[in-house]
N, C-alpha and C positions, 0 to 999 in steps of 0.2 A: 526482429532485431534492430537495435537503436543505431543512429548514425554517430560518427565520431564525434560531431559537434555536440550531440545531445549527451553523450557519455561524458564528454569534457565538462559540460554545464553541471551534471549530476555530481561528478567528482568534486567539482569546485564547490558546489553546494555543500557536499558532505565534508570537505575539508574546512570550509569556512562555516558550514552548517553545524559542525559539531558543536559550535558555541550556541548556534540557533536551536538545534535540537535539544542540546544539553541545558539551555536556559529556560525552554518552555516547560512548564509543569505539566507533564503528560500523565494522567492517572494511569495507573497499571490495571486496565481492564482485561478481561479475557477477550483477547483479540481473536474473533472467529467468524467464518462465513456463516451467514444465517440460514443457508440452505443445507449444506453438506456437513456443517459443524466442524470443519477442519480449521486448524490454525495455519498462519503462514508458513511455519516451519515445517508443516506436513505436506506442503504443496511445491513441486518443482518449478511451477510458474514464478514463485516468489523467491524460492531459495537459489535458483540459477542466476536471476537478474540481480539479487542482493550480492552474491558472491562476487559477480563481475564488477560491481560497484564499490565493493568493500564495505557493505553495511550489513546489518542483521535483516533477516526477512520481515520482522516487525517494522523497522525503520524504513525499508522499502515500501510496505504498504502505506504507512503514514505519509511518505513522500509522493508515491506515484499512484496509489489506487483511487480512481475517481468515485468509487462507491463507498469508500471509507467514511464512517460516522465518528468524528472525534469525540463526540460526547458520550458514546457507550462502547467504542471499540469494534463495532459490528462492520462487515464489509461483504461484498459478494465476489467470489472468484469468477474468472471468466467462463468456465463451463456452466457453473449455476446461473450466472447473469444471463447467458444465451438461452439457457433452460427456461428461464423466467420470462423470456419474450423480450430482453433488453429494455427494461423499464427506463423511462426517461422524465424529464421534467424541464420546463424552461429555466428555472434556477439550477439545474444540476440534480441528478437523483443520487441519494446516498441510502444506504441501508438503514431501516428503522431499528 
């Protein structure tokens, strides 16, 4: 569960970020977990958080998912990330 401060920051980003998110050309990739092959819309992990913040599950993954690869739309959901042994890198690990 996120703190009130964190939620306020994300809501502010979303409010002001609608310009930010809308102004960035984000290609329409098949946003998918590389292990289970599910989309953000198919996972409660993302749909519930997105609903709470007033964003779509795809927007939530773009904003908050540390494994999200913006060049191809791939990410790894939490259960899959843990099943993979929680890969890491000094520069931050993103899904290939």
